[in-house]
C-alpha positions as semicolon CSV with decimal commas, in nm:
position;residue;x (nm);y (nm);z (nm)
1;X;-0,064;-2,826;-3,509
2;X;0,059;-2,902;-3,180
3;X;-0,186;-2,717;-3,014
4;X;-0,489;-2,923;-2,827
5;X;-0,721;-2,636;-3,048
6;X;-0,503;-2,671;-3,354
7;X;-0,769;-2,873;-3,558
8;X;-1,021;-2,639;-3,472
9;X;-1,177;-2,389;-3,776
10;X;-1,017;-2,057;-3,690
11;X;-1,362;-1,866;-3,635
12;X;-1,455;-2,133;-3,365
13;X;-1,097;-2,068;-3,160
14;X;-1,136;-1,721;-3,198
15;X;-1,517;-1,738;-3,005
16;X;-1,360;-1,984;-2,757
17;X;-1,055;-1,718;-2,669
18;X;-1,332;-1,428;-2,666
19;X;-1,584;-1,648;-2,423
20;X;-1,257;-1,736;-2,234
21;X;-1,149;-1,352;-2,167
22;X;-1,484;-1,251;-2,086
23;X;-1,547;-1,518;-1,868
24;X;-1,208;-1,409;-1,684
25;X;-1,286;-1,039;-1,685
26;X;-1,618;-1,148;-1,477
27;X;-1,375;-1,313;-1,254
28;X;-1,200;-1,073;-1,198
29;X;-1,469;-0,804;-1,100
30;X;-1,630;-1,057;-0,868
31;X;-1,261;-1,029;-0,689
32;X;-1,268;-0,685;-0,744
33;X;-1,598;-0,638;-0,527
34;X;-1,564;-0,870;-0,297
35;X;-1,222;-0,736;-0,173
36;X;-1,330;-0,386;-0,138
37;X;-1,611;-0,549;0,045
38;X;-1,391;-0,724;0,250
39;X;-1,113;-0,495;0,320
40;X;-1,254;-0,112;0,366
41;X;-1,028;0,188;0,276
42;X;-0,839;0,275;0,594
43;X;-0,996;0,537;0,810
44;X;-0,777;0,832;0,972
45;X;-0,732;0,757;1,356
46;X;-0,823;1,023;1,606
47;X;-0,510;1,169;1,813
48;X;-0,450;1,148;2,126
49;X;-0,309;1,488;2,257
50;X;0,063;1,395;2,340
51;X;0,044;1,286;1,956
52;X;-0,139;1,630;1,868
53;X;0,168;1,799;1,976
54;X;0,409;1,554;1,786
55;X;0,220;1,605;1,463
56;X;0,226;2,014;1,495
57;X;0,636;1,970;1,586
58;X;0,649;1,745;1,256
59;X;0,455;2,007;1,062
60;X;0,680;2,262;1,148
61;X;0,995;2,082;1,045
62;X;0,885;1,911;0,783
63;X;0,544;2,070;0,616
64;X;0,235;1,951;0,609
65;X;0,250;1,796;0,261
66;X;0,516;1,512;0,399
67;X;0,276;1,374;0,685
68;X;0,140;1,018;0,637
69;X;-0,076;0,796;0,898
70;X;0,033;0,438;0,995
71;X;-0,222;0,243;0,847
72;X;-0,132;-0,054;1,064
73;X;0,099;-0,181;1,313
74;X;0,482;-0,230;1,231
75;X;0,740;-0,464;1,355
76;X;1,076;-0,344;1,240
77;X;1,276;-0,632;1,189
78;X;1,627;-0,539;1,067
79;X;1,873;-0,226;1,182
80;X;1,725;0,088;1,115
81;X;1,329;-0,035;1,108
82;X;1,067;0,179;1,316
83;X;0,846;-0,051;1,566
84;X;0,472;0,179;1,500
85;X;0,087;0,169;1,592
86;X;-0,169;0,182;1,385
87;X;-0,281;0,543;1,387
88;X;0,049;0,663;1,436
89;X;0,200;1,009;1,247
90;X;0,547;0,998;1,092
91;X;0,708;1,243;0,866
92;X;0,847;1,162;0,474
93;X;1,195;1,235;0,473
94;X;1,293;0,966;0,179
95;X;1,024;0,767;-0,043
96;X;1,356;0,503;-0,096
97;X;1,583;0,319;0,165
98;X;1,950;0,339;0,120
99;X;1,937;0,040;-0,148
100;X;1,705;0,182;-0,317
101;X;1,436;0,017;-0,265
102;X;1,071;0,203;-0,315
103;X;0,893;0,023;-0,102
104;X;1,036;0,108;0,263
105;X;1,083;0,463;0,299
106;X;1,261;0,694;0,561
107;X;1,045;0,798;0,812
108;X;1,099;1,066;1,128
109;X;0,842;0,937;1,386
110;X;0,892;1,254;1,600
111;X;1,239;1,177;1,766
112;X;1,328;0,807;1,642
113;X;1,374;0,810;1,260
114;X;1,436;0,489;1,060
115;X;1,278;0,254;0,780
116;X;0,919;0,163;0,728
117;X;0,723;-0,050;0,475
118;X;0,569;0,240;0,215
119;X;0,243;0,036;0,163
120;X;0,132;0,082;0,561
121;X;0,137;0,451;0,528
122;X;-0,128;0,666;0,406
123;X;-0,098;1,058;0,317
124;X;-0,229;1,227;0,666
């Protein structure tokens, strides 16, 4: 009875709830379409010869299923964080950091090893 719509007959209330949910669903669908249009999925970057040699080394050490490509530049801000450029290939060592955080992964960048945000990596 304290709710603003407490005085409405039940069928009218449920109709209002249904209309609100349909409107919200339409807004979410519209947002999703806009988001997909504005932010296209990352595209695999071509490799230069030096990077290609590094990839071959990473494959031989860790296997092809562990390779990931950096989707946008990463600036390491903490100790043990790596700074990497978009398009670089890394090998996944652990999908968790030392504190159990799964949003930071331990990777081998073909020499240096360190942590990077998991959201900036895509399978290669």
